[in-house]
N, C-alpha and C positions, 0 to 999 in steps of 0.2 A: 799870432796867426790863427785865423778861424779854423775850426774843426771841419774837415770835409766828410760829408755823409755819403753813404752808399744807398741808393734807392733800390728796394727789392719789391718788385711787383709780382703778385701771385694771381694767376687766372682762375676761372671758375672750375676747371677740371683739377686744379691743384688743391682745391678745397671742396671736393665733391662729396666726401664722406668723412667719417671719424678717422680712418687710417690716413687719409690725405691731410687732414688738419694736423694730426700727430707728426707727419713727415715734414710739413711746413714749419711747425714749431721747432723741430730738431734742426732744420736748415738755418733758421733765424738764430737759434742759440749758438750755432757754430760760427756765426758771423758777427757776434756782439762787438768784437774789437774793431770791426769796420764801420761802427756807428750807423747801423741801418735805420732807414726810414721805410716802413712797410706799407705798401699799397695793396689792397686786396679786392678782388672782384666778388660779386655775388656767387653763391654756390651754383654749380653747373645746372643749367636749365631753368633757374628761378626767374631770371629776367624775361625769358621767353614766356613763362607762365604769367608773370605780372602783365606783360604787354597784351597777351591774349585775354586776360581778365578785363583790361580796359576796353578792349573791343567789344566784349560781351556786355559791359555796362553801357557803352554807347548805343548798343542795340536794345537797351531798355531792361536787361536782366541783371539788376544789381545784386540780387541775392545769389543767383547762380555764379556771378563773377567772383564773389567772395568765397563761395563754397569751392570753386575750382582751385583755390590756392591751398586748401587744407592739406593735400599730400605734401606739398613743398614746405609749408610751415611745420608740419610734423617731422619732416626730415631734419630741420634745425633742432627740434626737441630731441630726436633720437641721437643726434651727434652730441648734444649737450649731456644727455644721460650717460653716454659712454665715456665722455672725457672729463667732465667737471665734478667738483665736490658738490655735496648736497646744497650747501649755502649758495654757491655760485650758480648751480643749476636752477634753484628756485628764482633767483634774481633774473636769470636769462629767460626762464619761462614767462615771467611777468613782462619782459621786454617783447617777447613774441606775441603775447596776448594783447599788449598795447598796440603793436604794429597791426595786428588783425583788426582791432577796433577802428584805428585810424583809416585803414584801407577800406573798411566797410562803409565808413562815412563818405569817403571820397567816391566810392562806387555809386552811392546813392545820389550824390550831387551830379555826377556825370550822367547817370541815367535820366535825371530830371532835366538837365541842361546840357545836352551833348556838345553844343558848340563851345563850351568852356573847357573841353577836355585837355588841350595841350599843356597848360601849366599843371593841371591836376594829374595828368599822366606822369609828368616828371616827379611829382610828389610820391606817387605810387611806386614808380620804378626805383626810386632812391632807397626804398625799403630793403631791397636785396643786399646792397653794399653796407647799409647801416647794420643789419643783423650779422652779416659775416664778419665785419670788422669788430663788432662788440664781442662776438664769440671767440675770435682769434686773440683779441687782447686779453680776455679772461683766461684762456688756456695758457698763454705765455706767462701771465702773472703767477698762475698756479704752478708753472714749471720753473719758477725762480727768476724769470726775466723781468726787468724793470720796464714793462710796457705801459704806454699811456695812450688811451683812445683819444683821437682828435677828429672833430667833425670837419670833413673836407669842405663843407659849405662855408667855413670860416677862412679857408685858404684860397680857393680858386674862385675868382670873381669873373662873371661873364655878362654878356648881353642877354636879352630876353628872347632869343631865338630858341624857344623850348624844343627839346628833342635833339638839337644839334647846336648847342650854344658855343660861342667863341669866347676864349678868355680875354680879359681886359688887362691893361697895364698894372692896375691896382693889385693884381694877383701876386706879383713878386714881393711887394712890401708886406702884404698880409701873410704870405707863407713864411717869409723870414722872421717876422715878428712873433708868429705863433710857434714855429718849430725850432728856431736856433737855440733859445734857452733850454729846451728839453734835451736837444742833442748835446749841448755843452755840459748839462747836468748828468749825462750818461744814461738818459732814458731813451726808450725806443718808441717813437710815435707810430701808431697804427691808424691808417687812414683808409676809408672806403674810396675806391676808385670810381670813375664815371660820373660822380655827382659834384655839383658846384652850386653857386647861388648868384643872383643878381646883386647889385649894390644895395638894393632895397631889401634883400634877404629872401627873395622867392627862390625856391629850389629849382635848379636846372640840371640837365644832363648833357654830356659832351658827345652824344651819338653812340651808336652800337659799337662795342669794342673799345669804348673810351677810357677804360682803366689804364691801358698802355699810355694813352695821351696824358692822363692824370699824372702818371709816374714821371713822364718826360717834363711836364710843366713844373712839377715840384722839384725835380732834379735841376732844371735850369735856374729856378729861383734861388736854390741853395748852392749853386755852383758845385754840384755833387762830384765826387770822385768817379763814380760809375753809375749807370742806370742798368739794372738787371731785370730782364723780363723772364719770369719763371713760368713755363708752360708744360705741356705733356709730351713734347718731342725734344730731341737733342738739337737745339739750334735751328737755324734756317737750313732747309734741305734743298737739294738740287732739283727737286720736283715734288709735287703733291704725293705723299706716300699712299694716298688712297688710289692713285692711278699707277704709280711706280713703286712697287713694294720695296725695292732695293735702293731707293733714293738715299743720297749720302749727305752727311752734315758738311756744310761749307765752313772751313775754319775762320776765314776772315772776309769781310765785305767792306767796301767803302760806304760812306753815307749815301752817295748817289745810287750805288747799286741796290742798297737796302731799301731806299725810298721807292725806286722803280718796282722792286719785287713786292713791296707792301701794297703799293697802289694797284698793281696788276694781279693781285690775287693771293700772294703768299699769306697764309692765315695766321702765322705766328706773330705778326706785327700789325698794329693799327697804322694806317697810312700816315696819320699826322704825328706819329711818335718821333720820327727822325728830326723834324724841323727844330724843335727846341734844343735837341742835342747838338745839331749843327751850329746853332747860334752861339752856344757856349763851349763848343768843341769837347763835349763829354762823351766818352766811350759808352756804347750800349752793348750789353752782353745778353744773348738769348740762351737760357739754361733749361734743363729738364728737371723738374721737381721730383720726378720718379727715378732719376739717375743723377743725383747732384754732383757726383764725382766726375762726370763727363764734362769736357771743356765747353761744348756748345759752340756758338758763333760769336765772334767779336766784331763789332761794327765801329770803324774808326774813320777819320777824315780821309785817309787815302789807303789803298791797298794795291799791291802789284797786280798787273794783268796776268791772268792764268795763261800758261802756254797754249791751252786749248781755246782760249779767249772766252768761251761760254762758261759761266759759273753756275747758272741756274735757269730753269724754265718755269715761268709762272703762267697762270691762266685764270680767267674769269668767265663763268657761264651766265646764262640768263641775260645776254646783251641784246639790245635792239638797235638796229642801224637805221638812220634817216638819211635819205639822199634828196637834195633839193637841186633841180636842174632849171637853169634859166639863161637864155641868150643875153639877158641884161647884164650878166657878169662880165661878158667879153669886153675888155678894155675899159670897164667902168670902175669908179671908186665908190666906196660907201656901202657896197652890197654886203660884204661880210659883216660890217658893223651892224647893219640892219638885221641880218640873220641872227647874230649872236645876241642882240638886244631882245629878241623874242624869247630865247631860252633864259636870259637874265631876268626878264619880267616874271617868268613863271618859276624861277628858282630851280631850274633843271641843270644838273651838272653834266658836263660832256667829258667823255674819256679820250677818244681819239678823233682826229680830224684829218681828212685828206681832201685835196682839191684838184680840179682840172680847170680848163679854160671856161667851161660852162656849167660845172656842177660842184657841189660840196657834199661830202659824205661825213656823217658824224655817228659816233656810237654812244649809247646811253646805258648806264648801269640800272637806272630807275626810270621806267617809262610811264609811271602812273599819271603824269600830267600831259601826256601826248594828246589826248582828246581835246584839250584846250589849246595846245601848241599848234597842232596841224592846220587849223583854219588860218592862223596868222602866217604860217609858212607858205601856204598856198597863195597868199597875196604876193609872194616873192617869186614863186616858180612852181613847177610840177614836183610833187612830193611822193616819194616811194618809201615804204616801211618794210623792213625785214626783221622778223622776230627769231628767237631761238638761235642766236649766234653766240660765238665765244671768241674772246680775245686771247691770243697766245703771245707771251712776251719772252723773248730770249735775251738774257741779261749778262753782261760781262764788261769789265773795263777794256777799252780799246776796240770795241766792236766796229765803230765807225771807221777806224784806220786800219782794219785788217782786210787785206785783199782776199776776195773770194768767199768771205764768210756768208754772205747772203746766198750765193750760189750753192754752198754746201747745205745750208738750212733748207732751201726750197727743193733741192734735188732729193733730199732725204724724204720729204713728204710730197713727192711729185704726183701722187694719186689723189691728193686732197686739194679741193678747190680753195684758193686763197684770195682774199680781198682786203682792201684798205691797208696796204702796206705802209708803215711809217718807219723810216730808217734815215738817220742823219740829224734829226732834230735833237736827239740825245746821243751823246757819245757812248753810252753804255747799254743801249736798248734797241732791239729790233722787234717791232710789234706788227701783228697782222691778225686778220679775222678769218675764222673758219666756221663751218656749220657746227652747231653744238653736238650733233650726233657723231662727228668725226674727231672731236677734240681728244678723246682718250687715245685713239689710234695715232694721231699726230704727235702727242707728247711722248708716248711710249717709243715711237720710232726715233724722235729727236734725242731722247735721253739715251737710248741704246748707242747711237752713233757718237754722241758727245762724251758719254761717261762710261760706257760699258764695252765698247768694241776693242778687241785685242789686236786687230790688224794694224798695219802701219799708219793708215789714216786715222783710225780711232785713237791710237796712242798719241798721235800729234795733237789730238784735241782733248787729251785727258791726262794732264800732269798736275801735281799739287801746286798750290799757290803759296806765296810767302807774304809776310807783313812788311810794309815799308814805312808805316807811320811810326 
């Protein structure tokens, strides 16, 4: 019987400094019997710095672009000086120096030929995960753990959509071929998340936050026992703790609930993480690397509906809405297809869609391509744009079949103007749009009624949930 691995993914805040690296190493040592495969992000903030450096190079300042990375590269050296032996530290310092030289050359090429930047940007961004995974591997080996560094580009094979590449079927075989012998030999593979390569070997990345996705892809390929996402909060919370200070950990979520929360703004999971787990029915556990003894959130195929129905409230800000109005919609066919083909041609992702007899409203998370999209939409009808909007998503198993739940939600925020209500297309999700300036007020009020109220109605909406999977 093949050995089942446990995937342990650690995010950037879990490896932000020497103490964080020490903590991660201790967590991994405690889980050696679970046959871990470790996936690690770049240290906190480094990917943003790398991305900003690419933009600086595109603007022609290659020297300034490379210089801008000195503080973050020095952070790696500081961590190594505190954690590693002299011999290991010298080797890692050479790895950092080599990365600096490679990035400098790439900055020069981008500055001279800005149009070539997408593949070169991925080469530069990969440096964050390559350095952090090398550093963690060395630390583990010096701690007595049989860790083995593995280049993720040999595991995850993708198309050439640089910046947001999609995995190819060849990934499963490549991952099993590379990792299974190591796991069976009792070694612990350490892999940089977020990065991959094309079949021809060119470096690609999976999109921002893609280390979660890497962990899920590798877990699915290995038929893992469990995929663990280690972050800086205890599991998935009932709301964003930056808005609701007393947000609570949700013990259990279904795949569908977790997918909706991830897509609509819950920061602890990348939206694509859940799909590979669903396909192989692998549990996903969200853990706190700063409090490893706490249970976190378990995500499984099914979970019981909470007596209060609502399990969490997610939100996304910075949303733009587009409304297209045309009498041609009335009783016609093909209009929606033509509308969506416009967005498809410009590779613009749509979040929420609502329709009436003569208009369609859509929400966009990224409106960068709108200047090119609007003229084509105007050929279909009158176009109205609203910026600075926010999506709020109320999530819980059984929402669609709970009488009065929508009335309770909207009566709670009766002073906030609501638009683009979507309810019924998903059995676990009620989504609507508000002005961005009112999102904090709306979420605070909803959380108070759903999870904090002690009166009879509040208690009816606030009971613990149980696992049925």
